[in-house]
N, C-alpha and C positions, 0 to 999 in steps of 0.2 A: 632827854638829855639827860637821864638817868648815868649814872657810873659804873662803868664795871669795877668790882671789889677783887683783886688779887688777892687771896688770903692763902702765903703761903710759907714765909717768915717769922724767924719765934721771934725777932727783934728785929732793929732798927732799919731802916733800906739807908746804905750808903750812896749807892748810885743806879739810874737804871739807861739802858739804852736801847733804840731799835736798831734794827737791823738795817741795810738799803731800801731792801722791799718797802719794808715797814711790817711784815707778814706774824715778825716774831719781837719780843719785848724779853730784854734778857734784863735781871733785876739782879743785884748783892746787897750782902745785909751785915750783921755784926755776928751773925748766925753758923759762918762759915761758911753757907753755901748757895751758890750763884743756884737761881733758876731761868728757866726759860718758857717765854706763854705764847698762846698764844694768844695775838694782839686785838684782832677780832672775836674773839669771845670769850676772853678772862681765862681760858684754860689752861693750863699746866702741862705743857709737855713733859721737863723733867729736871733734875737738879743735876749739879756738877758736882759730886763728891770727892775729897779729897784734901781741900786745905782744915787745917788744924788751929788756925786764928780768925779773926775777922776779917770782913773781902773789904777792903777798902775802894776799891777800882775795877773796871772792867772793860773791854772794846770787842766788838765783832769785825773783824774783818769783813772788806767788800763782796767777798764772793758766799760770806755763811761758810765760812767750813769752819775757820778759826775763833776761838776765842781765849781771850787775855784774861787772867785774874792779880790783881798784886794782894796780897795779906797780911795782917801782921803775927801773920807766921812766922818773916821771915825771906818768901819766897815769891816768885813770881810763877803763875803756870800758864802753858799755852795747852789747850785742850782742842779736841775736834768734836764740833758742833755738834754732829748726829750723830754720834754716839755716845758722849759723854765723859772719853775716857782722855785720859791726861795722856798730852803726849812728849811736852820736857814738863820739869818742873827745875825752877833755876834758883839756886838760895840765895840769897841776900845777908850784906852784916844788918842791916837794920828793917824796920819791917819798911811793906812797897805802898807807896801811897797815892801812887800813881801811876796810871799803864796806858797804853794809844797804840796801835798799829801807825802805818802812814798810808796816805789814799790807795799807796800801788797796793798795800799789805804786801810790800819785800819786805821791808823792818821794822820792830816795834821800838817802842819807849818805856824805858821808866823808870822812876824816881825811883828814891829810897828816904826813909826819915831821917834825920839829927837826931840821934838817940845812942845811949849808951857807949861813949865815944864816940862814934862812930859821922864823917859829914856826912851833910845830905848829899846824895851824886845820883848825874842822869847819866843814864846807859841807854846806848843804841844796839841792838841786837837783830843780825840776818835769820830772817825766819822763814827764807823760800823750802829751805828743804829741813822744817823743824823734825828733830826727832829727840830722843833720850840722853844721845849726845852734847846736845847741847845746854846742859847743865857746865859742862866742865869746858864746853868753850869759852875765849876770854869773848868779851865784848863790841865790837864793833867802834863804838867809841864811847870812853868815858869824860865825864867832866865834874870833877868837884864842885858845890854849891858854898863856896865859902860865907858869904854875906847871909842871906837867911835860904830857909830850905821853903822846896818845890811844896805848892799845895796843887796846883793846877797846871795841865798840859795839854800843848794841842802841836799837831806837824802842823807847817807852813803847807803854802803850796809848791808842788811838786816835786815833794818829799825832800827838800833842801836844808828847810830851817826846822829850828821848833821852840813855839813861843812859848815861857813857862812863866806862871803865874807865882808869888811870892808869899810869905809869912809876912812878907810889912809892907805888903800892898803893893811892890815894882813889879815889873812886868820887863819882859825880856827876851829878843828873837836870836837863838842862837845858829849859828852857822855850821851845819854838821860835816860838812869836808874840812874847815878850815880848826873845827872844835873850840872856837871863841865863838862871845859874844860879838854881835854887830851891832845893836837899837836894844836901846835901855829906854825905860817911859819916862823915868823921874818918880814925880810925886802924884801922880794923878789920884790915887786912892792912897788915905791915913792906914787903912787895916789891913787886913789878910785879906787876900783872892779865896776863894771857896768854890770858885766855879769859872771854868771857860769854856763858851759852844760858840762856834763858828755857824754863820749865813753861810747858807744854803749854794752859794757862789764864790763863796774861801776869800770873800774882800773884805768881811767885816769881822771882826766877832763883839761876842758879849759875854762884861767881866759881872760878877757877883762878888761882894763883898760883906767883909767886918765893918765894913765902914757907913753903913747904914745906906748904899749907894750901888746900880747898878752902872754902867758904862760901857760906851759904843765904844770901840776901837776901833779902828783902819789898822789891817792883818799884817802889812807890808813897815808905812810909818811908825805906826803902835800913838798914831795922833786921836785924840780923845774928841770921837765927834758930838757924840750927847750923852746925857745923863740921866738915872732916874733914881728920883728919891723914895724912898721909904721910909718909917720911924723906926725900923728894925733890923739886927742885923739881918744881910741877904743873904741865903744859900745857897742860891744856883736861879740862872736866868737863861733865856732859850730865846729864839725869833725862827719866828715862822717861816715855813720856807713860801711861802703863795701869797701873803699878808704882808704889811708893814704894822706885823704886833710884835711885842715884846713880850716873853708870860716870868712874870720873877716867884717867887719863892722864897718862902724864912719863916723867922720869929727868932723867938730869946734862945737865948743858950739852952739846952738840956738841963741846966743845973736850976733852973726859974719856971721849968714848963707848969710844975705842979702847981703856982702860983696864980696862973691866970686861966679863966674858964674860955672855952671855945666859944662861947658866944662874945667874947669881947672882940671877936673878927682879927686877935693873932694870927691864925694860920691861914689864913685864903690866899689861894692862889694871884695874883693881881697882873692883871693885863695895861698894858701901856702904848703908847701909839712909837712906831717906833721915830718917826720925824718930831713930830708936836710934842712929846716928852708927856705927851698928857696921860691919866689912867683914864681908863675905859670900863672896865669891869674887875669884876670881883667872885672867885669861885669857892663857897663854904668848904670843907668834908674834911679833914685830916681833923685828928685827934691830938696833934702835936706838930710841933715844926715838919717844916718840906725839907727832904733832902735835897733832892734831885727832878729835874726836870725834863722832856723835853717833848719836841713835838712828833708827828707822827708825820713822817716823808711827803705825804698827801696835805698837808697844812691842817686836815679833818676834823682833828679829834689828838689830842697829846694825853701822858699819862704825866702823874708825879706818886714820889716815892715817900713814906713821911717815917718822922720817928717814932711816930703809930706803928709801924711794920707793917702796914699795908701799902699795894702800889692800885693806886686810883688809874682808871683810863676813861675820860672825858670825851665826848663824840661835840664838837658842836652844831649848835639849832641853825637852822637856814638864813636866821635873823643876825650872826655870825656876821656872816660874809656881805652883809650889807654893807656902804658904804656911811659910817656916823660922821664922818669927817670931811665937811664941805664947806 
């Protein structure tokens, strides 16, 4: 189970994502250059050059034709995956924190930070015929977030809703036809939500929060189904597409990293059983907190991106697939 170490970023990883087939792994970091890798052997295919600031988020569409990235240089860029060229660059009023293509790939959503006197806002754009004119076009929908800024976002089923995770631990569902909030989770989480990832069928999603827990929610009612407890902030969590497993990654805040040794086991990937909420495995590896996790679509490996600037792709041994919860 030797991991592939993907070395290519100069600063800490902010997000990683597989494409739908799982042959490509996209990663972005604070060094301004999103990368794309072959997930099988860890070879780097190329970089997407054009951002002037830390790249906070990325997403790739269903057909692996377009890539969307949001960065601290106050732009959202849409790229041609194959050629690495910028199709459109959309200016924002503050740094772009989250971005996602809808399931169909016809629309994309992104949210901006609350900074420099600007409120946090959620934007939805039509990317069917994306070209350079997209930067001048008005977004299809624009929702200001008055209460708390968005720190994580997902598209709901059938591209009709958007699920947002907020800095105050709140989760909400927005109907994009009406442009208003339809469901509110209340206060299941007590601190900011760092990451949300859907299950394979889209009926549930897992959240990772600064309040040291990850929780499983129903994606229509926002009912909290399960809670996975740890002792430190959880930065990312992902659901296995084939087994009832959840992987959590985290660590202390970046400013406290130098005070702990790797041996303290603070930077492990931790595997929990989805239903029984029990931790059954830990994997060491990173020299700093894990910032992003993703399962390969076939469920036979997973990738983690850390504060140390490495992306590690770990393939599971055969023993992982044996049922240990009898």
